[in-house]
C-alpha positions in Angstrom: -27.9 33.1 -11.7 -27.9 31.8 -8.1 -27.0 28.1 -7.6 -29.9 25.6 -7.4 -30.2 22.2 -5.7 -28.9 20.5 -8.8 -26.0 22.9 -9.4 -22.5 21.3 -9.2 -21.4 24.0 -6.7 -23.7 25.4 -4.0 -23.5 28.8 -2.3 -20.8 27.6 0.1 -18.3 27.1 -2.7 -17.9 23.3 -2.0 -18.6 21.1 -5.0 -21.7 19.0 -4.6 -19.8 15.9 -5.4 -17.4 16.7 -2.5 -20.3 17.1 -0.1 -21.8 13.8 -1.1 -18.5 12.1 -0.8 -17.9 13.6 2.6 -21.2 12.4 3.8 -20.6 8.8 2.6 -17.0 8.9 4.0 -18.3 9.9 7.4 -20.9 7.1 7.4 -18.2 4.6 6.5 -15.7 5.8 9.1 -18.4 5.8 11.8 -19.4 2.3 10.7 -22.9 3.2 9.7 -22.1 1.4 6.5 -20.4 -1.9 7.2 -17.5 -3.4 5.0 -18.8 -5.1 1.8 -22.3 -3.6 2.1 -23.8 -1.9 -1.0 -23.6 1.9 -1.0 -26.3 3.9 -2.7 -26.2 3.8 -6.4 -25.6 6.8 -8.7 -29.3 7.0 -9.4 -30.2 6.8 -5.7 -27.6 9.4 -4.8 -28.7 11.7 -7.6 -32.4 11.5 -6.4 -31.4 11.9 -2.7 -29.2 14.9 -3.2 -30.9 16.5 -6.2 -27.9 16.3 -8.5 -27.1 14.8 -11.8 -25.9 11.2 -12.1 -22.6 12.5 -13.3 -22.1 14.4 -10.1 -23.1 11.3 -8.1 -20.6 9.2 -10.1 -17.9 11.7 -9.3 -18.5 11.4 -5.6 -18.2 7.6 -5.8 -15.1 7.9 -7.9 -13.5 10.1 -5.3 -14.3 7.5 -2.6 -13.0 4.6 -4.8 -9.7 6.5 -5.4 -9.4 7.0 -1.6 -9.9 3.3 -0.9 -13.2 3.7 1.0 -15.3 1.8 -1.6 -14.8 -0.6 -4.5 -16.8 -1.4 -7.6 -18.0 -4.7 -8.9 -19.6 -4.4 -12.2 -22.5 -5.0 -12.7 -23.4 -5.5 -9.0 -22.6 -2.0 -7.8 -20.3 -0.1 -5.4 -19.4 -1.6 -2.0 -17.8 -0.4 1.3 -14.1 -1.5 1.4 -12.4 -3.0 4.4 -10.5 -0.5 6.6 -7.0 0.1 5.3 -4.0 -1.4 7.1 -2.0 1.2 8.9 1.8 0.7 8.4 4.9 2.3 9.8 8.2 2.1 7.9 9.7 -1.2 8.8 8.9 -4.9 8.8 5.7 -5.9 7.0 5.3 -8.9 9.3 5.6 -6.9 12.5 3.2 -4.2 11.2 0.6 -6.7 10.2 0.8 -8.6 13.5 0.6 -5.2 15.3 -2.8 -4.8 13.7 -4.0 -8.2 14.9 -3.7 -9.8 11.5 -1.6 -12.8 10.1 1.1 -11.9 7.6 2.0 -14.3 4.8 4.5 -14.3 1.9 4.6 -16.0 -1.4 8.0 -16.2 -3.0 7.8 -15.0 -6.7 11.5 -15.3 -7.3 14.8 -15.6 -5.5 18.1 -15.4 -7.3 21.6 -14.0 -7.5 21.7 -10.7 -9.5 23.8 -7.7 -10.0 23.5 -4.6 -7.8 22.2 -1.7 -9.8 23.5 1.8 -9.0 20.8 2.6 -6.3 21.2 -0.7 -4.5 25.0 -0.5 -4.7 25.1 3.0 -3.3 22.7 2.0 -0.5 24.6 -1.2 0.4 28.1 0.2 0.0 28.9 -2.1 -3.0 30.3 -1.6 -6.4 27.6 -1.6 -9.2 27.5 -5.0 -10.7 28.6 -6.7 -7.5 26.6 -9.9 -6.8 23.5 -9.6 -4.6 20.7 -11.8 -3.5 17.3 -10.5 -4.9 14.2 -11.8 -3.3 10.7 -10.9 -4.7 7.6 -11.7 -2.8 3.9 -11.0 -2.6 2.8 -10.0 1.0 -0.6 -10.6 2.3 -2.6 -9.9 5.5 -5.2 -12.5 6.5 -4.9 -13.8 3.0 -5.5 -10.5 1.3 -2.7 -9.4 -1.1 -1.3 -6.0 0.0 2.2 -5.5 -1.4 5.0 -6.7 -3.6 8.5 -6.5 -2.1 11.8 -6.8 -4.0 14.6 -7.1 -1.3 18.3 -7.0 -2.1 21.0 -8.3 0.2 24.8 -8.5 -0.2 25.8 -12.0 -1.1 28.9 -11.7 1.2 26.6 -10.8 4.2 24.0 -13.5 3.5 25.6 -16.7 2.2 23.1 -19.5 1.6 20.1 -17.1 1.8 18.4 -18.5 -1.2 18.3 -22.0 0.3 16.5 -20.7 3.4 12.8 -20.5 4.0 11.9 -17.1 2.6 8.2 -17.2 3.5 8.5 -15.5 6.8 10.1 -12.3 8.2 13.4 -11.7 6.4 14.5 -9.5 9.3 14.0 -12.3 11.7 15.8 -14.7 9.3 18.8 -12.2 9.2 18.9 -12.1 13.0 18.6 -15.9 13.5 20.9 -17.0 10.7 23.5 -14.3 10.3 23.3 -12.4 13.6 22.3 -9.2 11.8 19.7 -7.2 13.7 17.9 -4.4 11.9 17.5 -1.4 14.2 16.6 1.4 11.7 14.7 1.8 8.5 14.3 4.7 6.1 12.2 5.0 3.0 11.0 7.5 0.4 7.4 7.2 -0.7 5.7 8.1 -4.0 2.2 7.8 -5.3 1.9 5.6 -8.4 -0.6 3.8 -10.6 0.0 0.1 -10.5 1.0 -1.6 -13.8 -0.8 -4.5 -15.2 1.5 -7.1 -13.7 1.3 -5.6 -10.2 -2.5 -5.4 -10.5 -2.6 -9.1 -11.5 -0.3 -10.2 -8.7 -2.2 -8.2 -6.1 -5.7 -9.2 -7.3 -6.5 -5.5 -8.0 -8.5 -3.9 -10.8 -6.6 -2.2 -13.6 -5.0 1.2 -12.8 -5.3 0.7 -9.0 -3.5 3.6 -7.1 -0.4 2.4 -5.4 2.3 3.6 -3.0 6.0 2.9 -4.0 8.7 2.7 -1.3 12.4 2.7 -1.8 13.6 1.4 1.5 16.9 0.8 3.3 17.4 -1.1 6.6 20.4 -0.6 8.9 21.9 -2.4 11.9 23.1 -0.8 15.1 26.4 0.2 13.4 24.7 2.2 10.8 25.5 -0.5 8.1 22.9 -0.9 5.4 21.9 -4.6 5.3 19.0 -4.5 2.9 17.8 -2.3 0.1 14.3 -2.8 -1.1 11.7 -1.5 -3.5 8.1 -2.2 -2.5 4.8 -1.4 -4.0 1.6 -1.3 -1.9 -2.1 -1.1 -2.8 -3.1 2.4 -1.7 -6.7 1.2 -1.3 -5.5 -1.4 1.2 -2.6 0.4 3.0 -1.8 3.8 4.5 1.4 4.9 6.1 1.9 6.5 9.5 4.9 8.8 9.8 6.4 10.2 12.9 9.2 12.8 13.1 11.2 14.6 15.8 10.5 18.2 14.9 12.7 19.6 17.6 16.0 18.9 15.7 
């Protein structure tokens, strides 16, 4: 039986929900739909495109997972702010590069013991004392990421008594003469746990991006090991590689 207007998959083989999502995505990217404006409801989309409400709901779910829209029950679905574009490096510098103001809230700052991953990265023995700083990072007051940074105690004496609400890399340079020149990270897609969602003012089960990051000085010495979690609906990462080597 040939597909009809209400079929989930038309003749072209592209699911109807994907076509609807693509149309809304284009309108958002081209700024036909402004941030925080109401997008058509499931009922309106189903009537406009001749599909079931389940198909329309699927289209909106795709866009919500991609970070283009957000839902506010019972008010409806709204266009999200454009996501921040980050390169691997300093949160503060990247936010400032985008013309926004970075801030940090210190959640905890203490002396801990280096676990295996941190010890390997920092050239320490597992269990060796380290400074562990956990912070919530925001851009223009909007919570974006949770950072857990680990520094060798021997490299950063008195760190926990310093002002930790600014750029830690600038603090390293100004206080200890340690200048970060290179950063590397591995990225993974995750679903944020309940605590992370609460701290980042996100709805339950918000998609996230987890980074395990190392920062190095000009001599190739690792001076910071970090585990960061970003809201995927508010942040996207730009990666550049030299493909000639």
